[in-house]
N, CA, C and O atoms as a printed pandas DataFrame, in Angstrom:
     atom_number atom_name residue_name chain_id  residue_number  x_coord  y_coord  z_coord
0              1         N          UNK        A               1   16.303   -6.029   -6.180
1              2        CA          UNK        A               1   15.672   -7.092   -5.584
2              3         C          UNK        A               1   15.587   -8.236   -6.664
3              4         O          UNK        A               1   15.325   -7.986   -7.840
4              5         N          UNK        A               2   15.802   -9.382   -6.237
5              6        CA          UNK        A               2   15.843  -10.491   -7.317
6              7         C          UNK        A               2   14.409  -10.945   -7.591
7              8         O          UNK        A               2   13.514  -10.852   -6.751
8              9         N          UNK        A               3   14.247  -11.447   -8.833
9             10        CA          UNK        A               3   12.977  -11.910   -9.342
10            11         C          UNK        A               3   12.391  -13.011   -8.385
11            12         O          UNK        A               3   11.187  -13.026   -8.131
12            13         N          UNK        A               4   13.180  -13.840   -7.910
13            14        CA          UNK        A               4   12.865  -14.982   -7.137
14            15         C          UNK        A               4   12.222  -14.627   -5.901
15            16         O          UNK        A               4   11.628  -15.509   -5.282
16            17         N          UNK        A               5   12.264  -13.437   -5.456
17            18        CA          UNK        A               5   11.678  -12.983   -4.147
18            19         C          UNK        A               5   10.104  -12.402   -4.494
19            20         O          UNK        A               5    9.374  -11.934   -3.620
20            21         N          UNK        A               6    9.763  -12.508   -5.779
21            22        CA          UNK        A               6    8.358  -12.069   -6.022
22            23         C          UNK        A               6    7.447  -13.261   -6.063
23            24         O          UNK        A               6    7.856  -14.410   -6.231
24            25         N          UNK        A               7    6.242  -12.940   -5.908
25            26        CA          UNK        A               7    5.293  -14.010   -6.017
26            27         C          UNK        A               7    4.786  -14.273   -7.188
27            28         O          UNK        A               7    4.274  -15.382   -7.335
28            29         N          UNK        A               8    4.798  -13.467   -8.142
29            30        CA          UNK        A               8    4.322  -13.377   -9.582
30            31         C          UNK        A               8    5.384  -12.842  -10.459
31            32         O          UNK        A               8    6.252  -12.065  -10.060
32            33         N          UNK        A               9    5.279  -13.314  -11.755
33            34        CA          UNK        A               9    6.326  -12.874  -12.827
34            35         C          UNK        A               9    5.384  -12.731  -13.977
35            36         O          UNK        A               9    4.530  -13.580  -14.235
36            37         N          UNK        A              10    5.564  -11.628  -14.663
37            38        CA          UNK        A              10    4.789  -11.477  -15.798
38            39         C          UNK        A              10    5.730  -11.162  -17.084
39            40         O          UNK        A              10    6.521  -10.219  -17.102
40            41         N          UNK        A              11    5.550  -12.039  -18.121
41            42        CA          UNK        A              11    6.478  -11.863  -19.174
42            43         C          UNK        A              11    5.577  -11.229  -20.380
43            44         O          UNK        A              11    4.743  -11.886  -21.002
44            45         N          UNK        A              12    5.848   -9.964  -20.597
45            46        CA          UNK        A              12    5.229   -9.092  -21.637
46            47         C          UNK        A              12    6.167   -8.865  -22.872
47            48         O          UNK        A              12    6.024   -7.948  -23.681
48            49         N          UNK        A              13    7.075   -9.753  -22.906
49            50        CA          UNK        A              13    8.057   -9.442  -23.918
50            51         C          UNK        A              13    7.301   -9.668  -25.358
51            52         O          UNK        A              13    6.617  -10.653  -25.635
52            53         N          UNK        A              14    7.566   -8.564  -26.206
53            54        CA          UNK        A              14    6.881   -8.740  -27.519
54            55         C          UNK        A              14    5.323   -8.192  -27.587
55            56         O          UNK        A              14    4.637   -8.153  -28.608
56            57         N          UNK        A              15    4.935   -7.788  -26.299
57            58        CA          UNK        A              15    3.557   -7.294  -26.318
58            59         C          UNK        A              15    3.577   -5.813  -26.437
59            60         O          UNK        A              15    4.563   -5.164  -26.088
60            61         N          UNK        A              16    2.413   -5.222  -26.967
61            62        CA          UNK        A              16    2.414   -3.693  -27.065
62            63         C          UNK        A              16    1.199   -3.200  -26.268
63            64         O          UNK        A              16    0.224   -3.898  -25.987
64            65         N          UNK        A              17    1.377   -1.913  -25.939
65            66        CA          UNK        A              17    0.326   -1.313  -25.236
66            67         C          UNK        A              17   -1.138   -1.416  -25.880
67            68         O          UNK        A              17   -1.328   -1.034  -27.035
68            69         N          UNK        A              18   -2.115   -1.920  -25.130
69            70        CA          UNK        A              18   -2.085   -1.765  -23.623
70            71         C          UNK        A              18   -1.884   -3.169  -22.967
71            72         O          UNK        A              18   -2.107   -3.332  -21.767
72            73         N          UNK        A              19   -1.479   -4.127  -23.741
73            74        CA          UNK        A              19   -1.424   -5.529  -23.046
74            75         C          UNK        A              19   -0.573   -5.561  -21.824
75            76         O          UNK        A              19   -1.084   -6.097  -20.841
76            77         N          UNK        A              20    0.561   -5.113  -21.715
77            78        CA          UNK        A              20    1.404   -5.265  -20.593
78            79         C          UNK        A              20    0.718   -4.663  -19.386
79            80         O          UNK        A              20    0.742   -5.259  -18.309
80            81         N          UNK        A              21    0.135   -3.556  -19.526
81            82        CA          UNK        A              21   -0.639   -2.989  -18.245
82            83         C          UNK        A              21   -1.863   -3.794  -18.049
83            84         O          UNK        A              21   -2.155   -3.985  -16.869
84            85         N          UNK        A              22   -2.640   -4.307  -18.936
85            86        CA          UNK        A              22   -3.621   -5.379  -18.817
86            87         C          UNK        A              22   -3.342   -6.534  -17.925
87            88         O          UNK        A              22   -4.095   -6.936  -17.039
88            89         N          UNK        A              23   -2.063   -7.081  -18.282
89            90        CA          UNK        A              23   -1.680   -8.226  -17.599
90            91         C          UNK        A              23   -1.240   -7.775  -16.217
91            92         O          UNK        A              23   -1.523   -8.495  -15.259
92            93         N          UNK        A              24   -0.604   -6.700  -16.043
93            94        CA          UNK        A              24   -0.306   -6.190  -14.659
94            95         C          UNK        A              24   -1.561   -5.938  -13.863
95            96         O          UNK        A              24   -1.606   -6.364  -12.708
96            97         N          UNK        A              25   -2.537   -5.316  -14.349
97            98        CA          UNK        A              25   -3.794   -5.189  -13.730
98            99         C          UNK        A              25   -4.506   -6.435  -13.204
99           100         O          UNK        A              25   -5.139   -6.488  -12.149
100          101         N          UNK        A              26   -4.330   -7.379  -14.028
101          102        CA          UNK        A              26   -5.035   -8.730  -13.639
102          103         C          UNK        A              26   -4.146   -9.496  -12.572
103          104         O          UNK        A              26   -4.694  -10.173  -11.701
104          105         N          UNK        A              27   -2.903   -9.392  -12.643
105          106        CA          UNK        A              27   -2.027   -9.911  -11.664
106          107         C          UNK        A              27   -2.079   -9.308  -10.294
107          108         O          UNK        A              27   -2.006   -9.989   -9.271
108          109         N          UNK        A              28   -2.215   -7.918  -10.314
109          110        CA          UNK        A              28   -2.389   -7.270   -9.090
110          111         C          UNK        A              28   -3.541   -7.567   -8.265
111          112         O          UNK        A              28   -3.533   -7.633   -7.035
112          113         N          UNK        A              29   -4.622   -7.756   -9.104
113          114        CA          UNK        A              29   -6.002   -8.213   -8.541
114          115         C          UNK        A              29   -5.909   -9.465   -7.802
115          116         O          UNK        A              29   -6.585   -9.656   -6.791
116          117         N          UNK        A              30   -5.075  -10.344   -8.285
117          118        CA          UNK        A              30   -4.904  -11.771   -7.638
118          119         C          UNK        A              30   -3.995  -11.707   -6.450
119          120         O          UNK        A              30   -4.080  -12.627   -5.636
120          121         N          UNK        A              31   -3.187  -10.796   -6.255
121          122        CA          UNK        A              31   -2.253  -10.804   -5.249
122          123         C          UNK        A              31   -2.698  -10.256   -3.938
123          124         O          UNK        A              31   -3.628   -9.450   -3.989
124          125         N          UNK        A              32   -2.213  -10.542   -2.807
125          126        CA          UNK        A              32   -2.578  -10.155   -1.521
126          127         C          UNK        A              32   -1.909   -8.770   -1.334
127          128         O          UNK        A              32   -0.888   -8.463   -1.951
128          129         N          UNK        A              33   -2.475   -8.019   -0.532
129          130        CA          UNK        A              33   -1.798   -6.632   -0.314
130          131         C          UNK        A              33   -0.333   -6.964    0.285
131          132         O          UNK        A              33   -0.108   -7.863    1.096
132          133         N          UNK        A              34    0.634   -6.063   -0.267
133          134        CA          UNK        A              34    2.016   -6.150    0.138
134          135         C          UNK        A              34    2.788   -7.169   -0.628
135          136         O          UNK        A              34    4.016   -7.184   -0.546
136          137         N          UNK        A              35    2.121   -8.044   -1.389
137          138        CA          UNK        A              35    2.782   -9.015   -2.220
138          139         C          UNK        A              35    3.459   -8.343   -3.460
139          140         O          UNK        A              35    2.948   -7.344   -3.966
140          141         N          UNK        A              36    4.589   -8.883   -3.938
141          142        CA          UNK        A              36    5.383   -8.309   -5.077
142          143         C          UNK        A              36    5.434   -9.100   -6.227
143          144         O          UNK        A              36    5.411  -10.329   -6.169
144          145         N          UNK        A              37    5.508   -8.398   -7.378
145          146        CA          UNK        A              37    5.741   -9.169   -8.774
146          147         C          UNK        A              37    6.656   -8.419   -9.596
147          148         O          UNK        A              37    6.986   -7.260   -9.348
148          149         N          UNK        A              38    7.073   -9.115  -10.606
149          150        CA          UNK        A              38    7.961   -8.559  -11.576
150          151         C          UNK        A              38    7.268   -8.642  -12.895
151          152         O          UNK        A              38    6.431   -9.495  -13.192
152          153         N          UNK        A              39    7.738   -7.584  -13.730
153          154        CA          UNK        A              39    7.194   -7.489  -15.080
154          155         C          UNK        A              39    8.454   -7.293  -16.039
155          156         O          UNK        A              39    9.306   -6.460  -15.730
156          157         N          UNK        A              40    8.568   -7.989  -17.100
157          158        CA          UNK        A              40    9.574   -7.774  -18.202
158          159         C          UNK        A              40    8.778   -7.430  -19.493
159          160         O          UNK        A              40    7.772   -8.059  -19.823
160          161         N          UNK        A              41    9.322   -6.332  -20.243
161          162        CA          UNK        A              41    8.561   -5.857  -21.356
162          163         C          UNK        A              41    9.616   -5.367  -22.407
163          164         O          UNK        A              41   10.783   -5.168  -22.069
164          165         N          UNK        A              42    9.204   -5.189  -23.609
165          166        CA          UNK        A              42    9.971   -4.778  -24.620
166          167         C          UNK        A              42    9.310   -3.373  -25.296
167          168         O          UNK        A              42    9.900   -2.716  -26.154
168          169         N          UNK        A              43    8.103   -3.065  -24.803
169          170        CA          UNK        A              43    7.525   -1.856  -25.417
170          171         C          UNK        A              43    7.970   -0.754  -24.749
171          172         O          UNK        A              43    7.783   -0.771  -23.533
172          173         N          UNK        A              44    8.518    0.215  -25.224
173          174        CA          UNK        A              44    9.172    1.376  -24.449
174          175         C          UNK        A              44    7.999    2.185  -23.877
175          176         O          UNK        A              44    8.368    2.921  -22.962
176          177         N          UNK        A              45    6.867    2.245  -24.121
177          178        CA          UNK        A              45    5.664    2.944  -23.498
178          179         C          UNK        A              45    5.497    2.290  -22.196
179          180         O          UNK        A              45    5.019    2.979  -21.295
180          181         N          UNK        A              46    5.809    1.089  -21.953
181          182        CA          UNK        A              46    5.712    0.470  -20.522
182          183         C          UNK        A              46    6.262    1.346  -19.511
183          184         O          UNK        A              46    5.692    1.423  -18.423
184          185         N          UNK        A              47    7.350    2.042  -19.762
185          186        CA          UNK        A              47    8.098    3.038  -18.720
186          187         C          UNK        A              47    7.049    3.941  -18.255
187          188         O          UNK        A              47    6.809    4.132  -17.062
188          189         N          UNK        A              48    6.438    4.483  -19.212
189          190        CA          UNK        A              48    5.396    5.621  -18.782
190          191         C          UNK        A              48    4.221    5.019  -18.155
191          192         O          UNK        A              48    3.781    5.462  -17.094
192          193         N          UNK        A              49    3.626    3.894  -18.847
193          194        CA          UNK        A              49    2.349    3.259  -18.561
194          195         C          UNK        A              49    2.516    2.618  -17.015
195          196         O          UNK        A              49    1.650    2.817  -16.162
196          197         N          UNK        A              50    3.564    1.932  -16.784
197          198        CA          UNK        A              50    3.640    1.203  -15.458
198          199         C          UNK        A              50    3.836    2.084  -14.428
199          200         O          UNK        A              50    3.271    1.901  -13.350
200          201         N          UNK        A              51    4.770    3.282  -14.673
201          202        CA          UNK        A              51    4.902    4.292  -13.565
202          203         C          UNK        A              51    3.498    4.980  -13.275
203          204         O          UNK        A              51    3.163    5.194  -12.110
204          205         N          UNK        A              52    2.689    5.320  -14.334
205          206        CA          UNK        A              52    1.516    5.904  -13.974
206          207         C          UNK        A              52    0.407    4.945  -13.415
207          208         O          UNK        A              52   -0.405    5.350  -12.583
208          209         N          UNK        A              53    0.398    3.773  -13.854
209          210        CA          UNK        A              53   -0.431    2.738  -13.287
210          211         C          UNK        A              53   -0.151    2.638  -11.564
211          212         O          UNK        A              53   -1.032    2.583  -10.706
212          213         N          UNK        A              54    1.154    2.633  -11.366
213          214        CA          UNK        A              54    1.568    2.594   -9.902
214          215         C          UNK        A              54    1.144    3.857   -9.147
215          216         O          UNK        A              54    0.554    3.797   -8.069
216          217         N          UNK        A              55    1.451    4.941   -9.724
217          218        CA          UNK        A              55    1.223    6.192   -8.956
218          219         C          UNK        A              55   -0.212    6.315   -8.778
219          220         O          UNK        A              55   -0.639    6.636   -7.669
220          221         N          UNK        A              56   -1.123    6.065   -9.890
221          222        CA          UNK        A              56   -2.569    6.263   -9.717
222          223         C          UNK        A              56   -3.199    5.346   -8.785
223          224         O          UNK        A              56   -4.140    5.750   -8.102
224          225         N          UNK        A              57   -2.775    4.147   -8.686
225          226        CA          UNK        A              57   -3.427    3.200   -7.849
226          227         C          UNK        A              57   -2.585    2.974   -6.450
227          228         O          UNK        A              57   -2.997    2.175   -5.609
228          229         N          UNK        A              58   -1.585    3.604   -6.296
229          230        CA          UNK        A              58   -0.858    3.573   -4.956
230          231         C          UNK        A              58   -0.041    2.351   -4.760
231          232         O          UNK        A              58    0.160    1.964   -3.609
232          233         N          UNK        A              59    0.449    1.705   -5.772
233          234        CA          UNK        A              59    1.365    0.609   -5.655
234          235         C          UNK        A              59    2.757    1.129   -5.610
235          236         O          UNK        A              59    2.992    2.247   -6.069
236          237         N          UNK        A              60    3.740    0.362   -5.066
237          238        CA          UNK        A              60    5.068    0.846   -5.024
238          239         C          UNK        A              60    5.897    0.259   -6.151
239          240         O          UNK        A              60    6.128   -0.940   -6.306
240          241         N          UNK        A              61    6.335    1.304   -6.951
241          242        CA          UNK        A              61    7.331    0.689   -8.137
242          243         C          UNK        A              61    8.694    0.833   -7.545
243          244         O          UNK        A              61    9.332    1.880   -7.439
244          245         N          UNK        A              62    9.073   -0.444   -7.151
245          246        CA          UNK        A              62   10.441   -0.685   -6.429
246          247         C          UNK        A              62   11.668   -0.553   -7.342
247          248         O          UNK        A              62   12.736   -0.035   -7.017
248          249         N          UNK        A              63   11.371   -1.083   -8.501
249          250        CA          UNK        A              63   12.440   -1.044   -9.548
250          251         C          UNK        A              63   11.918   -0.843  -10.902
251          252         O          UNK        A              63   10.951   -1.506  -11.276
252          253         N          UNK        A              64   12.515    0.072  -11.717
253          254        CA          UNK        A              64   12.240    0.374  -12.984
254          255         C          UNK        A              64   13.565    0.561  -13.752
255          256         O          UNK        A              64   14.246    1.571  -13.578
256          257         N          UNK        A              65   13.899   -0.355  -14.546
257          258        CA          UNK        A              65   15.177   -0.306  -15.257
258          259         C          UNK        A              65   15.235   -0.883  -16.669
259          260         O          UNK        A              65   14.521   -1.825  -17.011
260          261         N          UNK        A              66   16.087   -0.302  -17.453
261          262        CA          UNK        A              66   16.122   -0.970  -18.798
262          263         C          UNK        A              66   17.431   -1.778  -18.841
263          264         O          UNK        A              66   18.456   -1.417  -18.263
264          265         N          UNK        A              67   17.315   -2.875  -19.556
265          266        CA          UNK        A              67   18.570   -3.623  -19.778
266          267         C          UNK        A              67   18.503   -3.967  -21.351
267          268         O          UNK        A              67   17.722   -4.808  -21.796
268          269         N          UNK        A              68   19.316   -3.300  -22.072
269          270        CA          UNK        A              68   19.366   -3.486  -23.512
270          271         C          UNK        A              68   17.883   -2.976  -24.051
271          272         O          UNK        A              68   17.401   -1.875  -23.784
272          273         N          UNK        A              69   17.321   -3.900  -24.784
273          274        CA          UNK        A              69   15.935   -3.552  -25.301
274          275         C          UNK        A              69   14.891   -4.030  -24.449
275          276         O          UNK        A              69   13.763   -4.086  -24.938
276          277         N          UNK        A              70   15.089   -4.438  -23.080
277          278        CA          UNK        A              70   14.009   -4.812  -22.310
278          279         C          UNK        A              70   14.007   -4.009  -21.057
279          280         O          UNK        A              70   15.021   -3.559  -20.522
280          281         N          UNK        A              71   12.720   -3.859  -20.612
281          282        CA          UNK        A              71   12.363   -3.065  -19.456
282          283         C          UNK        A              71   11.924   -4.054  -18.293
283          284         O          UNK        A              71   11.184   -5.013  -18.513
284          285         N          UNK        A              72   12.402   -3.770  -17.126
285          286        CA          UNK        A              72   12.246   -4.644  -15.966
286          287         C          UNK        A              72   11.592   -3.708  -14.967
287          288         O          UNK        A              72   11.960   -2.547  -14.787
288          289         N          UNK        A              73   10.507   -4.357  -14.277
289          290        CA          UNK        A              73    9.740   -3.573  -13.246
290          291         C          UNK        A              73    9.557   -4.609  -11.987
291          292         O          UNK        A              73    9.365   -5.811  -12.172
292          293         N          UNK        A              74    9.629   -4.065  -10.807
293          294        CA          UNK        A              74    9.368   -4.766   -9.685
294          295         C          UNK        A              74    8.457   -3.899   -8.850
295          296         O          UNK        A              74    8.744   -2.739   -8.554
296          297         N          UNK        A              75    7.344   -4.511   -8.483
297          298        CA          UNK        A              75    6.219   -3.759   -7.977
298          299         C          UNK        A              75    5.589   -4.433   -6.740
299          300         O          UNK        A              75    5.455   -5.657   -6.720
300          301         N          UNK        A              76    5.197   -3.651   -5.697
301          302        CA          UNK        A              76    4.773   -4.106   -4.487
302          303         C          UNK        A              76    3.243   -3.532   -4.383
303          304         O          UNK        A              76    2.969   -2.332   -4.405
304          305         N          UNK        A              77    2.323   -4.564   -4.271
305          306        CA          UNK        A              77    0.944   -4.091   -4.169
306          307         C          UNK        A              77    0.624   -3.361   -2.997
307          308         O          UNK        A              77    1.076   -3.729   -1.913
308          309         N          UNK        A              78   -0.224   -2.207   -3.114
309          310        CA          UNK        A              78   -0.547   -1.423   -2.105
310          311         C          UNK        A              78   -1.201   -2.189   -0.949
311          312         O          UNK        A              78   -1.972   -3.129   -1.141
312          313         N          UNK        A              79   -0.824   -1.701    0.353
313          314        CA          UNK        A              79   -1.307   -2.649    1.573
314          315         C          UNK        A              79   -2.659   -2.007    1.836
315          316         O          UNK        A              79   -3.409   -2.763    2.453
316          317         N          UNK        A              80   -3.178   -0.820    1.537
317          318        CA          UNK        A              80   -4.501   -0.401    1.911
318          319         C          UNK        A              80   -5.329   -0.189    0.616
319          320         O          UNK        A              80   -6.503    0.174    0.687
């Protein structure tokens, strides 16, 4: 899914744990249920942290991929 279809974009390039997850948590709180966002990061621990965040809070991790040294996530906020 293209980034342009998301309502919010988080640039966490160059940030280290726990900053990407903190930015994600703040963004999720602002979004309406069912809204989507993207996050780009360079910290390898985001692969684990973002996956766990989504599983624990019930959000849908639609895309999780690595492109060179960057990690890309596309997330849909839980409806309930």
